[in-house]
C-alpha positions as CSV (number, residue, x, y, z in Angstrom):
1,X,-81.8,33.1,-105.0
2,X,-82.6,29.4,-104.8
3,X,-84.4,28.9,-101.5
4,X,-84.0,25.2,-101.8
5,X,-80.3,25.3,-101.4
6,X,-79.6,26.2,-97.8
7,X,-75.9,25.6,-98.0
8,X,-75.4,28.4,-100.5
9,X,-78.5,30.6,-99.7
10,X,-77.9,34.2,-98.6
11,X,-79.8,34.5,-95.3
12,X,-80.9,37.9,-94.0
13,X,-81.5,38.0,-90.3
14,X,-81.7,40.3,-87.3
15,X,-79.8,39.4,-84.2
16,X,-79.1,40.9,-80.8
17,X,-75.8,40.6,-79.1
18,X,-75.4,41.7,-75.4
19,X,-72.4,42.5,-73.2
20,X,-72.6,42.5,-69.4
21,X,-69.7,43.6,-67.3
22,X,-67.9,46.6,-65.7
23,X,-66.8,49.3,-65.9
24,X,-69.1,51.1,-68.4
25,X,-66.2,52.2,-70.7
26,X,-65.0,48.6,-70.9
27,X,-68.4,47.3,-71.8
28,X,-68.9,49.9,-74.6
29,X,-65.4,49.2,-76.0
30,X,-65.8,45.4,-75.9
31,X,-69.1,45.5,-77.7
32,X,-67.7,47.8,-80.4
33,X,-64.7,45.5,-80.9
34,X,-67.0,42.5,-81.0
35,X,-69.1,44.0,-83.8
36,X,-65.9,44.9,-85.6
37,X,-64.8,41.3,-85.4
38,X,-68.1,40.2,-87.0
39,X,-67.6,42.8,-89.8
40,X,-64.2,41.3,-90.6
41,X,-65.8,37.9,-91.3
42,X,-66.0,37.5,-95.1
43,X,-69.1,35.3,-94.8
44,X,-71.1,37.9,-92.8
45,X,-72.3,41.2,-94.1
46,X,-73.5,43.7,-91.6
47,X,-76.2,46.0,-93.2
48,X,-77.1,48.0,-90.2
49,X,-76.2,48.3,-86.5
50,X,-78.1,50.0,-83.7
51,X,-76.5,50.3,-80.3
52,X,-78.5,50.8,-77.1
53,X,-77.4,53.1,-74.3
54,X,-75.3,51.3,-71.6
55,X,-77.4,50.8,-68.5
56,X,-76.3,50.2,-65.0
57,X,-77.9,47.3,-63.2
58,X,-77.6,46.1,-59.7
59,X,-75.5,42.9,-59.1
60,X,-78.4,41.0,-57.5
61,X,-80.7,42.0,-60.4
62,X,-78.1,40.8,-62.8
63,X,-77.8,37.5,-61.0
64,X,-81.6,37.1,-61.1
65,X,-81.7,37.9,-64.8
66,X,-78.9,35.3,-65.5
67,X,-80.9,32.6,-63.7
68,X,-83.9,33.4,-65.9
69,X,-81.8,33.2,-69.1
70,X,-80.1,29.9,-68.3
71,X,-82.3,28.0,-70.8
72,X,-81.7,30.6,-73.5
73,X,-78.6,31.6,-75.5
74,X,-76.0,33.0,-73.2
75,X,-74.9,36.7,-73.4
76,X,-71.3,37.5,-73.8
77,X,-69.6,38.5,-70.5
78,X,-67.1,41.3,-70.8
79,X,-65.4,42.4,-67.7
80,X,-61.8,43.4,-66.8
81,X,-62.6,43.3,-63.1
82,X,-63.7,40.3,-61.0
83,X,-66.8,40.9,-58.9
84,X,-66.0,39.4,-55.5
85,X,-67.9,39.0,-52.3
86,X,-65.9,41.8,-50.8
87,X,-67.1,44.1,-53.6
88,X,-70.7,43.2,-52.7
89,X,-70.1,44.0,-49.0
90,X,-68.0,47.1,-49.5
91,X,-69.8,50.1,-48.0
92,X,-72.8,47.7,-47.8
93,X,-73.6,48.5,-51.5
94,X,-73.9,45.9,-54.3
95,X,-71.2,46.0,-57.0
96,X,-73.2,47.1,-60.0
97,X,-72.7,46.0,-63.6
98,X,-73.3,47.6,-66.9
99,X,-75.3,46.2,-69.8
100,X,-75.3,47.2,-73.4
101,X,-76.6,45.5,-76.5
102,X,-76.5,45.9,-80.3
103,X,-79.1,44.9,-82.8
104,X,-77.6,43.9,-86.1
105,X,-79.2,43.5,-89.5
106,X,-76.9,41.2,-91.5
107,X,-76.7,38.7,-94.3
108,X,-75.2,35.3,-93.6
109,X,-73.8,33.2,-96.5
110,X,-75.4,29.8,-96.0
111,X,-77.1,27.7,-93.3
112,X,-73.8,26.2,-92.2
113,X,-72.4,29.7,-91.5
114,X,-75.6,30.7,-89.8
115,X,-75.3,27.8,-87.4
116,X,-71.6,28.5,-87.0
117,X,-72.5,32.2,-86.2
118,X,-74.7,31.1,-83.4
119,X,-72.0,28.9,-81.9
120,X,-69.1,31.4,-82.3
121,X,-70.8,34.7,-81.5
122,X,-73.5,33.5,-79.1
123,X,-76.2,36.1,-79.8
124,X,-79.0,36.6,-77.3
125,X,-81.6,36.2,-80.0
126,X,-81.7,35.7,-83.8
127,X,-84.6,36.1,-86.3
128,X,-84.4,34.9,-89.9
129,X,-86.1,37.5,-92.1
130,X,-85.4,36.1,-95.6
131,X,-85.9,33.6,-97.2
132,X,-89.1,32.3,-95.8
133,X,-88.1,28.7,-96.2
134,X,-84.9,26.8,-96.3
135,X,-84.1,23.3,-97.4
136,X,-81.3,21.3,-95.8
137,X,-79.8,18.2,-97.3
138,X,-79.1,15.1,-95.2
139,X,-75.4,15.9,-95.6
140,X,-76.0,19.4,-94.1
141,X,-78.0,18.0,-91.2
142,X,-75.3,15.4,-90.5
143,X,-72.6,18.1,-90.6
144,X,-74.6,20.2,-88.2
145,X,-75.2,17.4,-85.8
146,X,-71.6,16.3,-85.8
147,X,-70.5,19.9,-85.2
148,X,-73.0,20.2,-82.4
149,X,-71.8,17.0,-80.8
150,X,-68.1,18.0,-81.1
151,X,-68.8,21.4,-79.4
152,X,-70.9,19.7,-76.7
153,X,-68.1,17.2,-76.0
154,X,-65.6,20.1,-75.9
155,X,-67.7,22.0,-73.4
156,X,-68.2,18.9,-71.3
157,X,-64.4,18.3,-71.3
158,X,-63.8,22.0,-70.3
159,X,-66.4,21.8,-67.5
160,X,-65.0,18.6,-66.1
161,X,-61.5,20.0,-66.2
162,X,-62.5,23.2,-64.5
163,X,-64.4,21.2,-61.8
164,X,-61.4,19.0,-61.2
165,X,-59.1,22.1,-60.8
166,X,-61.7,23.8,-58.6
167,X,-62.0,20.7,-56.4
168,X,-58.2,20.6,-56.1
169,X,-57.9,24.3,-55.2
170,X,-60.7,24.0,-52.7
171,X,-59.1,21.0,-51.0
172,X,-55.8,22.7,-50.7
173,X,-57.3,26.0,-49.7
174,X,-59.1,24.3,-46.9
175,X,-55.9,22.6,-45.8
176,X,-54.0,25.9,-45.7
177,X,-56.7,27.6,-43.7
178,X,-56.9,24.7,-41.2
179,X,-53.1,24.7,-40.8
180,X,-53.1,28.5,-40.4
181,X,-55.6,28.2,-37.6
182,X,-53.7,25.4,-35.8
183,X,-50.4,27.3,-36.1
184,X,-52.0,30.5,-34.6
185,X,-53.6,28.5,-31.7
186,X,-50.3,26.8,-31.1
187,X,-48.8,30.1,-30.1
188,X,-51.7,31.3,-27.9
189,X,-55.4,31.1,-27.2
190,X,-57.4,33.3,-29.5
191,X,-60.9,34.5,-29.8
192,X,-62.8,34.3,-33.1
193,X,-62.3,38.0,-33.6
194,X,-58.5,37.6,-33.1
195,X,-58.4,34.6,-35.4
196,X,-60.2,36.7,-38.0
197,X,-57.7,39.5,-37.8
198,X,-54.7,37.1,-38.0
199,X,-56.0,35.0,-40.9
200,X,-57.8,37.7,-42.8
201,X,-61.0,35.7,-43.0
202,X,-64.4,37.0,-42.3
203,X,-65.8,35.7,-39.0
204,X,-68.8,34.0,-40.6
205,X,-66.5,32.1,-43.0
206,X,-64.0,31.4,-40.2
207,X,-66.7,29.8,-38.1
208,X,-67.2,27.0,-40.7
209,X,-63.5,26.1,-40.5
210,X,-63.3,26.4,-36.7
211,X,-66.4,24.2,-36.4
212,X,-64.9,21.5,-38.6
213,X,-61.7,21.5,-36.5
214,X,-63.7,21.2,-33.2
215,X,-65.7,18.3,-34.7
216,X,-62.4,16.6,-35.6
217,X,-61.2,17.1,-32.1
218,X,-58.2,19.2,-33.2
219,X,-59.2,22.3,-31.3
220,X,-61.6,23.2,-28.5
221,X,-63.3,26.2,-27.1
222,X,-62.8,27.5,-23.6
223,X,-65.1,30.3,-22.7
224,X,-64.7,32.6,-25.7
225,X,-61.2,31.5,-26.6
226,X,-60.0,28.7,-28.9
227,X,-57.0,26.5,-28.2
228,X,-55.5,23.2,-29.3
229,X,-57.3,20.1,-28.1
């Protein structure tokens, strides 16, 4: 094998791919399907695979771990159930997640595919075992940089689009909640507890909206009851 030709070199490496989600069965199934997808790639040859046992981790511990890993390659998230605030508050116990990883020993056909593998499969870590040195031509480096820029621009576009959609949804959600409160108080004076029961919002969250409406002089508080201003 010519170590000077990175484009056509066969690169042996060890990589770790992790899945985080819930429930346990879904995490195990997703990781197996993910590895199977890798095996179907003609430019990737899996020599060995070692699966860890799926481990349960607490939600707050998972959140702390994610913060520490923000500067590293992201782990794949596999979950068929959304973890909501209500899940965390249910029975005063955190909604726990499951984590499982697989260590793969594989051969990648060329530096371009190795770079593509990192983008497409997002491993938690990767270590090149052989060859000890690789040479990349200016053409390969240019191709890599252009591919990197294209992917970064695509991510940036998706983030901006999601932010715009999120801002739009937040704005309309706030308007709906404000209108719901005003309609309820148009019928009768209500306490915060009664407003919470009618709107279905938690009292702590409802206080934020009520405070905004009082500040805007749309409602007022008389003793413990709220009414239209």
